[in-house]
Steps between C-alpha positions, in 0.01 A plus 500: 500500500637835403531750785353841437744781444557701821649845495784558739424759765716811442751595768379776731627847422717699737201711610297187574780346704526817708125512549482143633831494691513472877658767719803278553550462124468874443753566776744251349467646147561853627798381702658327199500832313728643768830356373715633780269344759510166318881506497499590869267207573741263324794645693321455833391146414862415422613667824254303715583179314867562572411574864316168535786312331772697680693202636474320166658800325771542764836344419638473854373522856427874553623477861826318418806717569853470367738779597744392230251587224394844630437781251532291184390697196197380301580214266372477146343175378640394163235305315693346209823302490665298222226593256216366715272598786714430808446767772800560722667750730868549555646352814652692790866514595632609837755781518653656811549875527865547608419829672208382715571122475130451438396208279254598227359318201511625144361362176719233340436515125711191443247271672137455401233375740197366316140538614244223542123551492301367796808453713505383864594736783359590841162366620188717508122466512292561187120470527546283808752261343866476594737515204855604412449567127593847372466657157870481429827415671866433436634174361878486553541764769766545764416585860500878451342506153149634461248658266521858618268671252468811719823455694543438873477714813749556781439153650532324165127430463359473150298817430283331233379232743439755775311731263271212396407424861472871587251549214273236651503661845447860384229424244292282730525746789332754271237252380400380847513850644274647231252213542466584869476875430238442227286292735519757781450799270192360324335366815560802725439756224178328393369459855583864578303629201203261519421520870622853574438651844737404782652220291604750232643735765694216664651376172595850385665585833691170477620596151614841622693347791679253273585768242629739765768258626853613403644231276871494583468511883227238476722267301791560738280404794357192331847389394624525859187323630552189284665233716847404384409136555238506222566288195516635146145375435361677807666830404371455142140455620528788750624745237228391254224549756634832629536649151148381419349652814651836409411498128124440492390856579519648148297217351244520781438868433475438126243223557305714746479791258376280215247327724361833615448604138348167398265423788243747366502345152188330365654153473594504871148607595356224280723243671385619843132479394564148369613396846874470435720504808756771564786259431347402162445865406864581584670207329265424209354838406726786614854359482479391133396853400834652601738213438727730303561719807589198715733368228674836481543511877631142516737552207653798684502323836696198373813690395471722807494187719805357322688831533407517869651158571807576287556837669453364852736207439752736338494719813530196727146536638339215309631159404855432610761240412483203470172597331540594134297776334565785259556738789740263676704462180508876448648543848828378354495797261487766771876530538672712234821302540308178433349646183847592376615140548177332384267731301302196382330488843274781372346264242249405771332839441420407137223244575356737760464777242363266232236343728383835641460648150321186379251519786424865426453443127286193566286699741442772241394242241266316737345824624427618146371156398264467798364855467143463367512851359827440312 
């Protein structure tokens, strides 16, 4: 039996796709037109992926010291040898300074040390599993040989491995801190605007008290109050919580102002007449209408949180050795004499600048994409 001829349905036009698209699809399409924001998103995804896989990317134990290999200049990786793809670095050769009698190691171009992918080194935990596999390692190395991509510090520790671990600590302090600040800001700002009265007065006075605290003396006092017996994890959690408790006020006032302007709108009145609870009105009716403002506030809070941790650790008020963060690594660059001997220690500032700029550009793109009037 011959089937009747059926005409293929034409593809929907661009106008039709926009007319039937969901709010999430419209937001994504507008965001994709912001090229700088898309590039920033890719950069941040790579940064957080590297933070999660920090120990896998590290070449040596970031806490391992070797005074003999202090202040070794960054080594270049040579990717090709003998006409093929054979990555290698030059070995190191010890030489004693006859004036100071100090033993130092220099690059020995007469000896090649080849690299192996998925090499074995120190143990670490990845997604709950113990392993000793790293992205790359040395094959025929001597005791003092290493892959010093960014050089070493005064104690002979590999700066590349330490930077990888520091990225994980600094990025996740910002992420956890902003999550706590977002929760407090939305809840307290929304409750203050919806209920008003003495609750609004109490929340606003609380905000004024927190904002009136002098920052530097406060940090000095908190740094002195932290027990010296606390572990690195306890100090990490304490700094995250403290920064969060001092950073929610701006978002709370932003949320309060938007709620005050929206609570007289017709859709809020319709939800109240339909019997919706206050919590449902806040989270399902009012919050989605100013998502762009929350995104803008969060995108600015994330880099501010990261800079706060980095600045405090740099000043010695935050994380301290043996903890590793961007601020702790930058402490080594405070001394001018150290910078003269090892200017490569300042390379730690490069990822800080890149991540902060990426967060700001991403926030601009998300704010414009989520703006219903854009």
